[in-house]
BAMIDO-178049 format. One record per residue (C-alpha): residue number from 1; x, y, z. Coordinates in pm, whole numbers, plus 50000, padded with zeros to 5 digits. Each point is the difference from the previous one (the first is absolute). Example, Ala and Ser with C-alpha at 12.3 -4.5 7.8 and 13.67 -1.06 7.14 Angstrom:
// BAMIDO-178049
- n;c1;c2;c3
- 1;51230;49550;50780 $
- 2;50137;50344;49934 $
This chain:
// BAMIDO-178049
- n;c1;c2;c3
- 1;55805;48039;52512 $
- 2;49797;49773;49777 $
- 3;49815;50122;49692 $
- 4;49694;49822;49857 $
- 5;49975;50002;49621 $
- 6;49690;49873;49816 $
- 7;50042;49930;49630 $
- 8;49691;49941;49782 $
- 9;50051;49880;49646 $
- 10;49699;49972;49769 $
- 11;49998;49824;49667 $
- 12;50107;50240;49729 $
- 13;50066;50276;50261 $
- 14;50315;50146;50149 $
- 15;50087;49909;50358 $
- 16;49863;50239;50261 $
- 17;50205;50052;50312 $
- 18;49817;50129;50311 $
- 19;50194;50090;50314 $
- 20;49756;50054;50295 $
- 21;50112;50305;50200 $
- 22;50111;49953;50363 $
- 23;49952;50188;50328 $
- 24;49733;50272;50023 $
- 25;49965;50014;49621 $
- 26;49935;49624;49995 $
- 27;49724;50031;50260 $
- 28;49840;50284;49797 $
- 29;50016;49781;49693 $
- 30;49820;49719;50184 $
- 31;49734;50242;50136 $
- 32;49931;50139;49654 $
- 33;49981;49649;49854 $
- 34;49744;49902;50265 $
- 35;49794;50316;49936 $
- 36;50006;49938;49626 $
- 37;49887;49639;50052 $
- 38;49717;50119;50228 $
- 39;49896;50270;49750 $
- 40;49986;49750;49716 $
- 41;49787;49770;50214 $
- 42;49759;50283;50088 $
- 43;49975;50099;49634 $
- 44;49915;49644;49896 $
- 45;49736;49984;50273 $
- 46;49848;50332;49888 $
- 47;49983;49882;49638 $
- 48;49832;49678;50116 $
- 49;49741;50201;50197 $
- 50;49925;50273;49741 $
- 51;50072;49818;49673 $
- 52;50267;50076;49746 $
- 53;49808;50263;49802 $
- 54;50300;50211;49900 $
- 55;49965;50072;49627 $
- 56;50046;50292;49759 $
- 57;49706;50214;49892 $
- 58;49884;49910;49646 $
- 59;50023;50242;49710 $
- 60;49704;50223;49900 $
- 61;49679;49818;49918 $
- 62;49628;49944;50064 $
- 63;49850;49765;50258 $
- 64;49651;49853;49968 $
- 65;49828;49842;50299 $
- 66;49674;49931;50182 $
- 67;49928;50196;50318 $
- 68;49705;50075;50225 $
- 69;49883;50265;50248 $
- 70;49882;49955;50356 $
- 71;49847;50332;50113 $
- 72;49825;50139;50307 $
- 73;49786;50312;49939 $
- 74;49879;50240;50268 $
- 75;49710;50221;49894 $
- 76;50014;50360;50123 $
- 77;49695;50166;49842 $
- 78;49662;49908;49853 $
- 79;49760;49721;50095 $
- 80;50287;49757;50072 $
- 81;50187;50239;50233 $
- 82;50169;49810;50283 $
- 83;49990;49663;49827 $
- 84;50317;49795;49944 $
- 85;49996;49745;49718 $
- 86;50271;49762;49882 $
- 87;50020;49840;49655 $
- 88;50238;49747;49847 $
- 89;50015;50042;49622 $
- 90;50079;49710;49764 $
- 91;50334;49994;49813 $
- 92;50040;50236;49705 $
- 93;50270;50028;49732 $
- 94;50260;50277;50025 $
- 95;50318;50115;49827 $
- 96;50291;50205;50133 $
- 97;50293;50149;49806 $
- 98;50340;50030;50168 $
- 99;50314;50188;49911 $
- 100;50349;49867;49971 $
- 101;50169;49999;50343 $
- 102;50222;50295;50093 $
- 103;50185;50137;50303 $
- 104;49799;50279;50159 $
- 105;50222;50303;50060 $
- 106;49755;50244;50164 $
- 107;49764;50274;49876 $
- 108;50280;50209;49855 $
- 109;50074;49722;49749 $
- 110;49668;50066;49823 $
- 111;49951;49636;49914 $
- 112;49765;49920;49709 $
- 113;49902;49634;49965 $
- 114;49889;49873;49658 $
- 115;49726;49738;49962 $
- 116;49953;49754;49716 $
- 117;49622;50029;49938 $
- 118;49781;49802;49759 $
- 119;49919;50169;49670 $
- 120;49636;50070;50086 $
- 121;50062;50126;50354 $
- 122;49962;50377;50043 $
- 123;50144;50021;50355 $
- 124;50313;50213;50052 $
- 125;50323;49840;49881 $
- 126;50227;50164;50259 $
- 127;50005;50054;50379 $
- 128;50183;50284;50172 $
- 129;50030;50061;50371 $
- 130;49748;50284;49996 $
- 131;49736;49764;49860 $
- 132;49961;49818;50333 $
- 133;49708;50134;50203 $
- 134;50154;49863;50321 $
- 135;50373;49936;50049 $
- 136;50063;49787;50311 $
- 137;50361;50073;50099 $
- 138;50078;49633;50065 $
- 139;49951;49925;49627 $
- 140;50218;50287;49877 $
- 141;50336;49926;50162 $
- 142;50308;50099;49796 $
- 143;50238;49717;49926 $
- 144;49731;49730;49969 $
- 145;49893;49840;49675 $
- 146;49638;50068;49905 $
- 147;49738;49915;49739 $
- 148;49727;50256;49924 $
- 149;49662;49869;49886 $
- 150;49657;50100;49864 $
- 151;49671;49806;50012 $
- 152;49888;49967;49637 $
- 153;49652;49864;50051 $
- 154;49755;49858;50251 $
- 155;49622;49956;49991 $
- 156;49874;49818;50310 $
- 157;49629;49919;50039 $
- 158;49768;49823;50239 $
- 159;49634;49966;50099 $
- 160;50024;50092;50372 $
- 161;49745;50040;50281 $
- 162;50012;50372;49916 $
- 163;49922;49928;49637 $
- 164;50242;49991;49703 $
- 165;50348;50146;50071 $
- 166;50263;50079;49738 $
- 167;50357;50129;50047 $
- 168;50198;50127;49701 $
- 169;50357;50125;49960 $
- 170;50243;50067;49717 $
- 171;49894;49974;49635 $
- 172;49632;49934;50075 $
- 173;49984;50301;50232 $
- 174;50175;50215;49738 $
- 175;49749;49902;49732 $
- 176;49684;50033;50207 $
- 177;50091;50297;50225 $
- 178;50290;50179;49826 $
- 179;49971;50307;50221 $
- 180;50033;49788;50317 $
- 181;50287;49783;49876 $
- 182;50327;50007;50191 $
- 183;50273;49739;49955 $
- 184;50031;49747;50281 $
- 185;50371;49986;50078 $
- 186;50208;49773;50221 $
- 187;50356;49936;50115 $
- 188;50182;49678;50082 $
- 189;50318;50068;50196 $
- 190;50267;49743;50085 $
- 191;50034;49920;50372 $
- 192;50373;49974;49935 $
- 193;50190;50197;49744 $
- 194;49869;49815;49694 $
- 195;49728;49758;49892 $
- 196;49772;49772;50201 $
- 197;49880;49981;50269 $
- 198;49833;50341;49981 $
- 199;49706;50201;50133 $
- 200;49726;50152;49788 $
- 201;49733;50269;50015 $
- 202;49744;50149;49760 $
- 203;49801;50326;49974 $
- 204;49682;49858;49837 $
- 205;49758;50253;49852 $
- 206;49663;49832;49940 $
- 207;49637;50073;49931 $
- 208;49749;49792;50199 $
- 209;49650;49959;49851 $
- 210;49722;49899;50241 $
- 211;49618;50014;50014 $
- 212;50027;50299;50237 $
- 213;50235;50206;49783 $
- 214;50327;50011;49809 $
- 215;50309;50096;50199 $
- 216;50370;50063;49960 $
- 217;50234;49809;50229 $
- 218;50365;50097;50029 $
- 219;50156;49744;50229 $
- 220;50300;50205;50105 $
- 221;50227;49708;50078 $
- 222;49920;49636;49934 $
- 223;50294;49819;50159 $
- 224;50118;49646;49928 $
- 225;50217;49795;50231 $
- 226;50332;49838;49910 $
- 227;49984;49901;49632 $
- 228;50221;49751;49819 $
- 229;49882;50035;49638 $
- 230;49772;50173;49748 $
- 231;49707;49965;50033 $
- 232;50021;49971;50381 $
- 233;49782;49692;50041 $
- 234;49847;49945;50343 $
- 235;50166;50301;50157 $
- 236;49806;50176;50281 $
- 237;49871;50339;49884 $
- 238;49783;50264;50169 $
- 239;49924;50372;50006 $
- 240;50196;50209;50251 $
- 241;49721;50255;50058 $
- 242;49624;50024;49943 $
- 243;49885;50089;49645 $
- 244;49725;50264;49957 $
- 245;49747;49934;49723 $
- 246;49955;50336;49831 $
- 247;49700;50050;49775 $
- 248;50123;50041;49641 $
- 249;49750;50287;49962 $
- 250;50169;50185;50288 $
- 251;50343;49927;49853 $
- 252;49893;50143;49664 $
- 253;49831;50303;50156 $
- 254;50311;50089;50202 $
- 255;50237;49892;49722 $
- 256;50189;49805;50268 $
- 257;50163;49760;49755 $
- 258;50327;49934;50181 $
- 259;50006;49858;50351 $
- 260;49731;49991;50268 $
- 261;49812;50329;50049 $
- 262;49927;50062;50372 $
- 263;49714;50234;49908 $
- 264;49803;49710;49851 $
- 265;49787;49827;50262 $
- 266;50002;49628;49914 $
- 267;49679;49797;50018 $
- 268;50199;49697;50117 $
- 269;50353;49888;50062 $
- 270;50201;49681;49971 $
- 271;50132;49915;50347 $
- 272;50161;49668;49908 $
- 273;50118;49863;49668 $
- 274;50217;49717;49875 $
- 275;50083;49930;49637 $
- 276;50195;49672;49984 $
- 277;50139;49866;49673 $
- 278;49869;49647;49957 $
- 279;50177;49857;49693 $
- 280;50207;50102;49701 $
- 281;49860;50000;49646 $
- 282;50243;49779;49810 $
- 283;50011;50219;49690 $
- 284;50279;50237;49891 $
- 285;49967;50381;50029 $
- 286;49782;50134;49720 $
- 287;49811;49673;49967 $
- 288;49911;50016;50371 $
- 289;49877;50358;49956 $
- 290;49773;49895;49713 $
- 291;49867;49704;50199 $
- 292;49907;50237;50283 $
- 293;49828;50228;49748 $
- 294;49793;49706;49876 $
- 295;49903;49911;50360 $
- 296;49885;50357;50056 $
- 297;49798;50004;49677 $
- 298;49838;49668;50088 $
- 299;49902;50138;50341 $
- 300;49832;50301;49850 $
- 301;49823;49823;49717 $
- 302;49828;50188;49723 $
- 303;49762;50169;50246 $
- 304;50279;50154;50204 $
- 305;49965;49771;50303 $
- 306;49826;50069;50332 $
- 307;50127;50358;50021 $
- 308;49898;50088;49642 $
- 309;50353;50109;49918 $
- 310;49985;49922;49629 $
- 311;50229;49771;49802 $
- 312;50370;50089;49971 $
- 313;50148;50114;49672 $
- 314;50149;49720;49795 $
């Protein structure tokens, strides 16, 4: 019986002797080698198709960026009842704080994520699981690495066919309507065990000012597609359910300050919404936050802007 011996000697390395097995074991060896070769080929093809976006999540920080709303309103009551109107708002500046990444271990772990906020920001500095108004199960899977986030500020404005429209969240909402303020939280969860690519959702809590009234809008779930970085530039994003526009007067009368109140009859609802992130603000954390604050102040002007909201505190 002959025996084949392959000897490979590399420079500076010890000789490696490989003796290919024979018989049934040899055939199994060849089959496994072919499967491994095929698997490696398929993996290379997949990376070529999807892009090599595998990367670790960054440490805690603040992202500044420009984003815009595309919204379709359906009016339910009043003189506009039955009308459907779409608006595309111009880009506005926004900041989001994110926690350090951690492995989610389930509700019993009582996770508390800490945020590094700017000195002048009065938004909450921590996020716990009970703070989320909506908890989609697919973003709370034990064993996956996550980043928890909070929108720090947004003040979007436009002159629309309906008249001036303004949407505020975060610090501006807290200063102008402190009783209506709720943090706008989000989660990025790794599609694998750790890092990018990931998927992302937010629970935005906003006030919408319009010529026909001022309303609260709690989006429920604003879901982003596959993301490969922070901020998730160009990623598809949309609401997963319609958003009722509740009169702030009704919210205050019923003291319905957390979550949507089914007893409040909305005057209108948002039946379609996208909020894409257009471009990053190339400034570090706190500097980006202050740049966004200046943009918001400039939009309001000394007179308080088209909604008469008054100038922000310095």
